[in-house]
Structure formats: C-alpha cells, structure tokens
N, C-alpha and C positions, 0 to 999 in steps of 0.2 A: 631580755626585754624588760622594761619596768610591769610591776602589778599594781598600780598604787591603788586599793581599796575593792579590789577582787578577791572574791573567794577562787579558792584553786578550780573548781569547776569552770567557773567565767574565765580564769585563763586559760584553761582546754579547752575551749569556744573560741574564745578569740584568736588563740594559734593557730587553731582548727580550719578557722575561718577566712584566714587570710590568705591561706596557696587558694585555697578554692574559688573565692572574688578575681583573683591575679590570674588564674587559668581560665574561672568562665565568663571571669564580668558580672557584674552585678546583676543583670536580669537574667545570668542561664546558672545562676546559684539558688535554689530553694531551702528554706528552714528545717526542712525536712533531711536533707542531704548532708548539713551540717550536724545535725544531730545525728545521722549514721555514723560519718565522720568520727564523733565524738565518741560514740558510746554510750548515746544515754536517748531517752523517747521525746518529742516533739516537743510532749506538753513540759516536760523539766528544760528544756531548752528556753522557753516562753516564760518559765521562773525566772530562769538570769536575765533574759532581754526580751522585753513586749513587742519585737517586729521586727523583720528584718533592715529593713532603713536603721533603726536604734541601733541594733548588731555591727553595722555597714558602720557608722560611725565610729560606735567606741571602738573598734577593730582599728581602724585610722589612727584615733589618737593614742592609742594603745601601742600603736605601731613606731610612733615618732615623741612618745613619753622620752621626756629631758635632752633629747639630742638636739634642740633647738636654744637648749638652757645652758645644756654645753658649750655649746657654738660661742654664745654668749662670754660665757667665762674665757673660753678662749683666746679671744677677738681682745678681750680687755686688757688680756696679760701679757698678750704679742708686744715685741720689743720692737716694732719698726713693719713702715708697710708692707713691707715684702714678705714679712713673716705673717702678717694678719690675710692679707694676699692669699700666701699659701693655705693657710688655715680654711679661710673659705672654699679653696679647691676643692681639699681635701676632704671637707663635711658634704661636697656634692657626689665627690668619689665614693665614699664611705655609702651613701643614700642607693646610688646606684649603680655602682659595682659589688659594693661588700654585701648588698643583702637583694640576691633576685626578684625573690618575691615582692620586694617594696617594686624595685625597677619596672618589672610584670603590672603591676597593682596600678603606679602613675602613670604609665606609658599606654594603659587601654583606657585609663580614665580623660588624658587628653585624646586619646583616639575617640570614645563615645561622645564627648562633648554633654554630657548632661548636666543642664547649669546648676540645677540644687550641689553634685554631688562635687563639680569643678570649684562652688562655692568655697566648700567645704575644704576641698585641695589648698584653696586660695588661702583660707581663714586658719588652717590649720598647720600647714607646713611654708608657702610660699612667702605670704606673708611676712611671719615672723622672721625668717633667716631676711628679708631683703631691710625690715625694720635695722632689725640687730646689725647688718652689714653696709649698712646706708652709710657711716662716717669714711668709713672705708673706702668704700666705692665714691664719693664725694672728692677725697684725698687723691685718690687715683688721678679720678677725670683730670683734674687739674684744668679745669673749664673747660678744656677742649673736646670733651665727648661726654654725652649724654651716663649718668649714673645709673638709668635707669635701661639703657642698652648696652652697657657695661654688665651689669647685672647678668641678663638675658644671653650676654656674649658666652659668658663664664658657664651659664647653665649648659648653655647650647654646647658648647665643644668638649663640658665632660662627657654629658649625656651620648654627646654624637660617639666619642671613641666607645664606647660601650656598644652602640647600637651599630655600627658599622663594625663588628670585630669579626662575623664570618668574612669579610671581604678582606680587612685590616692583616689578617693572620695569613693571608694568603698573595698578598704584596709582596714583591721584592724588598730586601732588607729588614722583614720582621727576627726581631729579637727576643726573645724571653722575658726582659725585665721590661717590655713594653705591657706586660701586662703586671708588673709590680704598683702597687698602690702607692710607695713614696716616688718611684720611678716618673709616672702621668704625673703627681702633682709639680714635683719640681722642673717636667718640661714646660706645663701647663703657665706654669708660673713664672718661668723664666720667659717664653712667651710674650704674654700678657703683662707684663712687670716692664722690659725693656721695649717694647712697644709705645709702652704710658709714660713711661720716662721722659719728661721736656728736654733734658740734657742730652740724652741718648739720641734720641730724636734730630738733635740739632748737630750731633757730631758728625 
C-alpha cells in the first residue's frame, strides 16, 4: 500500500488498525487495542492521530490510496469496450478477492450501515470508481439498460463470487481455475459483454 506523507510509525498504526477494524468493526476497536498491537503507548498513538474516527478515516484512505487513479489510467489506455469492461471487473476482483481485509471491512460497513462511515466509503471508494467508469458503462448500456444498475450488477457479480465461496466450492463442477483472478475476470466480462452487445442479442 502507498504511504504518502506518513511517518514509519504512522504507517505501522494504519496497517495494524485495518485488520482490527475489519475483524471487530468500528465500535469493537479501542485506541488502546491499536496501540497495544503496534507496541506503543496510547499517548504516542494520539500524537499521530487525534482520535479513533480520524484514524479510521485515514486508514480507509491509506488502504485505497492510488487504486482509483490506477483504474482511471488503465481505462484510458484500454483499446476497446471489452478491454475496459474487463479492467473494471478486474478492479473489483482485486478489491474483494485480492485483499481479504478490505473485503471484510467493506462488508462490515455495509452491514453496520453507519451513515457517516457509509458516506466515507461512497466518497472515497464507490463514487470515484463510478465516475471513472461512467463512460464505459454508458457505452455498454446502448440506451437499453441503466448505467447505474449496470454498475451495481458488476459490483454484485464480483462480490457474490467471493461471498458464496464456501458453498460454491462444494457445488458439483467446481474447478481450480474458478479461484483464478484472470479466469473470473474473463468469465464475467464474457457474460456481461455478450449480454450487452445489441448485435449478439439479435442473433
């Protein structure tokens, strides 16, 4: 993860706090828990972050630093609609599949439904991705479907793949490649693109 403008101790605090918040939730973590995990005093912790809310917000920003910018760059250089759709899908796979802590954190916050923290997630994660991908969503929708619902459908398809893993892995026909990031991205891109392509739908 990126660490712009943070001291080594601040980075250790941020990296220690993320798994704690993911495992216990915001209300289940005290500043002393984080200080103990890092191996510093609570007073030293407050020298870096003024309170739990500030630390939590900074931890989320730290966790997603650079990810949206990278997506924007990759969507810009992608050669065609299918490539851009696949890159958007891969982005969500990397978020939900590549980092268990981030997935747990996001799922917990969506479940807790705290308005202020949901607003933070919206502003820092979901809205920037939506804005960066809106062009490709409108292009793929062809006026036949709603880009807002298409965005949510992509997000839901990726998230459910990992949420259903304990059952999915026990269903007949499960294969090793079903856990492969590239394989998942290819499957979902093909499923969505072929369904959204107006020429294919008339065939």
